C-alpha positions in Angstrom: -105.5 127.6 209.0 -103.5 128.8 212.4 -102.5 132.4 212.4 -99.3 133.0 214.9 -98.8 136.4 215.3 -95.2 137.5 217.2 -94.8 140.1 219.6 -91.7 142.0 219.8 -89.8 144.4 221.5 -91.9 148.0 221.3 -94.2 146.3 218.9 -91.2 146.8 216.4 -90.4 143.9 214.2 -87.5 145.0 213.1 -86.2 144.4 216.6 -86.8 141.1 216.0 -85.9 140.3 212.3 -85.3 136.2 213.2 -88.5 136.0 214.9 -89.8 133.9 211.9 -87.3 131.0 212.3 -88.2 130.2 215.7 -91.9 130.3 214.9 -92.3 128.6 211.6 -89.5 125.3 213.2 -92.8 125.3 216.3 -95.5 125.6 214.1 -95.3 125.5 210.8 -93.5 122.4 210.2 -95.6 120.2 207.4 -98.0 122.9 206.6 -97.9 125.7 204.3 -96.3 128.9 205.4 -97.4 132.4 204.7 -95.6 135.1 205.5 -97.8 138.0 206.2 -95.9 141.4 207.6 -97.6 145.4 207.9 -96.1 148.3 207.3 -91.8 147.7 208.4 -93.0 144.8 209.5 -93.7 144.0 206.1 -90.0 145.1 205.0 -88.4 142.8 207.8 -91.2 140.1 206.0 -89.6 139.9 202.6 -86.0 139.9 204.3 -86.5 136.9 205.7 -88.1 134.7 203.1 -85.0 136.2 200.8 -82.6 134.5 203.3 -85.0 131.7 204.0 -87.2 131.0 201.1 -87.3 127.8 201.5 -89.1 128.2 204.9 -92.7 129.6 202.8 -95.7 128.7 200.9 -96.6 132.4 200.1 -95.8 136.1 201.4 -98.2 138.3 202.5 -97.3 142.1 202.2 -99.7 144.8 203.5 -98.7 148.5 202.7 -95.3 147.6 203.0 -92.5 146.7 199.9 -89.0 145.1 200.2 -86.1 146.6 201.4 -84.2 148.1 197.9 -81.7 145.6 198.9 -84.1 142.3 199.0 -84.4 141.4 195.3 -87.4 137.5 195.8 -87.5 138.6 192.0 -86.9 134.5 190.9 -88.4 133.1 194.6 -91.4 130.2 194.2 -93.8 131.3 196.1 -96.4 133.8 195.3 -97.0 137.3 196.9 -99.8 139.4 197.7 -99.1 142.7 198.1 -101.7 145.5 199.3 -102.1 149.0 199.3 -104.7 151.5 200.8 -105.3 153.6 198.1 -105.6 156.8 201.0 -102.4 155.8 203.0 -100.2 158.6 204.0 -97.6 156.3 206.0 -96.7 153.7 203.1 -95.9 155.6 200.5 -97.8 154.4 197.1 -94.4 154.8 194.8 -92.2 152.7 197.1 -95.0 149.9 197.3 -95.5 149.7 193.6 -92.0 150.2 192.6 -90.9 146.9 195.5 -93.2 145.1 192.9 -89.8 144.8 191.2 -88.1 142.6 194.0 -91.2 140.9 194.5 -91.6 137.0 193.3 -92.5 137.9 189.2 -96.3 136.9 189.8 -96.9 139.2 192.5 -100.3 141.0 192.3 -101.2 145.0 193.7 -104.7 145.1 195.2 -105.1 148.9 196.6 -108.4 149.6 198.6 -110.0 152.2 197.7 -110.9 154.8 200.7 -108.2 152.7 203.3 -105.0 154.3 205.3 -102.3 152.7 206.7 -103.8 152.6 209.9 -107.2 150.1 208.7 -104.8 147.4 208.4 -104.4 147.2 212.0 -106.7 148.1 215.3 -104.2 150.5 217.1 -105.7 154.0 216.5 -104.7 156.7 213.9 -101.6 157.5 213.1 -100.2 160.5 212.6 -99.4 161.0 208.9 -102.0 159.5 207.0 -105.1 159.7 204.9 -107.8 160.7 205.6 -110.4 158.0 204.7 -113.2 157.6 202.6 -115.1 154.0 203.0 -115.2 153.1 206.5 -112.5 151.0 208.6 -115.7 148.0 208.2 -116.0 148.0 204.4 -111.8 148.1 204.1 -111.7 144.8 206.4 -114.2 143.3 204.4 -112.0 143.5 201.5 -108.3 142.8 202.8 -109.5 139.6 204.5 -111.6 138.9 201.4 -108.1 139.4 199.5 -106.3 137.5 202.0 -108.4 134.4 201.9 -108.1 134.3 197.9 -104.8 134.6 198.0 -104.3 132.3 200.6 -107.3 129.8 199.0 -105.1 129.5 195.5 -101.7 129.2 197.0 -100.9 125.4 195.9 -100.2 122.9 198.6 -97.4 122.6 200.6 -94.4 120.4 199.1 -95.2 117.6 202.1 -98.3 117.6 202.0 -100.3 114.8 199.4 
């Protein structure tokens, strides 16, 4: 498995919404491709998935949801949505409401006691909640949920 994390101007995925196209062409040819995004990056990932559903095999949203004009309900790929219970940045109602616009079998996993900034290593974020669980425990649960999701994905169409 290979992970590619793109760099964006100002560290904002919205500034490079087509960045996935080149990365998938360069690193994903013939491989299973899972597009992932945290917060606004997840919104951008969902937007790309809606425009190019043939390019991805799975979608992973971390404290994120698709924009109101993005509908992936009939997409052929599975998706996983992760929500931190104490998230003070991503509105839980919008994350849950976004499930209606994600593929039919999308699973929502709520991480008990976790906060928005636990999905990254950028430090506390203004407006975020107060965690009731350690970062280490939340990270273990995030990794477990992601590994389980990836392990359950069907092989890429060109793979045996």
